[in-house]
Phi, psi and omega in degrees: 000005183302137181278154175287123182261114185279350179257181179271006180282124177304140179241138174232155175296321181215145169242132179245135179247125176114143181232031172268200182305316186289307180300317178302314181294319177299316177299318180299308186297313185287322184276300188283330183261323182258351178070030180272160172278132187222127168251133180234145181234150172207145183283340180283166178281354183201180180286175178128330180063233178303330181278353169278319184277324184274072183261011186299154177303132180092359184300125187212144175288147174268009180244142186296150188302325190287346178233010171265070185189173175284149176248355194290337187239110185295325180294320179299319179294323182284331184271341179279150181215179183202167183254324184235169182294340177227148183264139172275165179308310182300324180291323178292319179296320178299315179299311179297324175299319177297319177298314182300314182293320183295323185252014174054058185258339186297327184291348177274348189263144168245110182272175184050039183228120180257126173285115183266334186208147173215116185240133178275124178264112186287339178285320182260349190055037179238154170275132170255121190239130183239151182237170179284355175260009175087007175291144169221126180225168174236158181202147175288317182247138182236112185246124184245120175246063187283344180086142175296317188238081180217341173276098190299146181245115174241114178303143184273065181289141174301134172087009181304322185286348185254357178295131187270354179268197181268142178235137178218152165252138184298333179277003175219052186287135181297137181299328181284354181085176184225128178273109181254003185298128176071013182253158174270114187242137175249134174242124174259117178118133181229036171279199182303314178298310182303317180301311181298312180300314183299314179300315187290320190267340183310317185286346183254340181277159175292310175213140181245122176249118182258125179257104187260127172272313182229129175294145190247141163279119178222145178239160178305142179283331183076031177287125179206159180300148179241125184287159178297330179295314181294318182296317180295324178295319179296314183294330178286346183241019188299320184301314180289323179302310183288330175298318180293313181303313184284346178257355184272187180272299185267349173065037179255011172090009176236160177279120179294141184294147175247004184261121176287137180296328184291352183258004179234170183285162174302322182293320179293318177305310184295320179299317180290320176296320182296319179297315179292323177303317183283329176289323178094153175112126181294314181292327177297318182293327180279319190244348180263351181271297180223161190274351190241013182298321183272359185233334186249119180305324182289318179290323180296317179299325180296315178296318179301310185294325176297316182288326178298319179298320177298317177301316181297325181286323186277315189272134189271323183280123182300323180289324174295319176303311182301316182289326183279343186276117179286151174241359183274185174293152168268078194213043170237179172303120191292135182270155172214155193211173181242048179110035183297304187294323177300332178301331181280004171270352177291144179293333184262022179237128177238147183242124180246121178274110187272004167278322178283321181230085186299151174287125179269323180187162171266131181252173175302333184259345182166227182239132175255123171248184179293346178254010177137183180253140180246115181279135185223152172261329179226135175241127182241124177268109172253055193256018170076207192224155166278082198288157172070291188253358185306308181299322184295318184275347174274344176272147175282079186255117184232137182252212180303138179065015177079005182296135182268156178292328176299319177293317183302320186254026182302322182261020183117150186291138178256209182123150176249124180061018179070016186228323187233169182212137177301147180074003178231078185294146178056021170263121181240122184255119172276125185059040174288176182305142176068033171264184188292141174263094191206183161304131195281314185306321175297321178292318176303311178303317181302311183291315180295325176291323175294319179298314183296315179300322181291316177300317176302315178302318183289317183296315183293336183253007180052048179271131179283316184215158172221140172201156179284154174284160180292322179301316180295317178295319177298317181296321182289324176295319179295320179298313183296319181292321180298311180296316179301317183289346174279357175248181178266355186300319179295346185272352179254144178284119187206153172299339181302331179244011175088012187287345182276358180249118180303134177082351184279135180293131177284120186208156177297137179228003181218154168268116186259021182271358177096153184291318180303310179294324177296318176298324178293320178302310179302320181291318185284323182295321187058237177248019174294138179093004179244146176251125176257149170241111181276146179287326181235171182290330182295111184245038180292000000 
């Protein structure tokens, strides 16, 4: 279907940005199944997306190994294997590399290339796409797999440029690694990344100083070896497993509870929480124990107090216990760990609460807070990401009438179904704003398959453009806000709503109705709420 290009600018049916789970699957669907010409770009030197950049020590998926993968190819499912219940970064990278080789995807990619601008041309109905290497191409379809957690966030502390030691962000970890043995290391941040990093490096550094802004609720991840017998049983039951995953809420491979915590005794609550604690997994603890942890303050407090009790049991120093113990709601993406609280029993680990003693500046020797200076050889920012919409507003992305995405999303990211946006025809966002809040690979597959089906529908009918109507987009945002407001999540300061970025508007960024319901919405909606521009009068 490639159009004749009268200029010297190369033209493709589709341009895909990103080489993570989303971008790779999009290239496969568009190229191998639809037979389109596809050019793909990624800023990394190789495939992997977030798993290319996040090579920090201890990097681990929070989803069990058997469902942190693609489900679209049964042979791929059967031939792939794993060692433990959870995958490390090197294992995920190895798996994705195998997928790329199996489906011949690497040849479509131009690596070490950042897409800096994409402008929709209303005369040609094509996207004009530019890169930092001087490339300029056009495409009818523009598919973005930019990742939820990929635009790194580095706080603008005074004096960062004068620190004489080494500085790193966990989301841009050197491929060659970092030698931390015997060094004085400071880690700023105790979110999921910080928790994993702290556990991993504590045994090898001379001293580790952790700068904590918010105390975290974290439960054991439950990482343990998985036997060949167990793996064989899983592979023999994959049809049912994936059916359950795709019809569930959070898509983590367990049955979400239907029992409210407020309807059982304190003893029963503790029994269920203890069982989940021993099984492992943050989402299991939040959604597999009781049905009202995320919605009922009383049930939420029961979960909070159970974790607080565990902290008091594990950590020996009373002052450290005080600092580590959260008092807020348990209403963020749930964390899980492999010994986080116990790490603070080590003699070479110190905890600084930066709400009590704020960071004043970075000095040549380390970090100065209101209670003194901490000398460091290495400073690591585990400060997270400008999540969901960060990459979109940093790109020069322009739609109809030259409107920029930054302007469009000034009051918070919009979008219809988490995939499309008014004024941006033929732009398909994988994990765009207001998509499902779940285990990501099943949501990615759901969205990419919808995108591929839609592109096929348009090609077969010679449709020039597709974009949502404003009414449909507004209605979807209302739906997402209504569902979020029925939970406790908006009441907690979290990256889920943009609270981790100074000056960023707090706004809904996810559909929290669950993957099963989201898939039903896509099926029931069809193309209602979309405006098509046909090339010919025949609109069959």
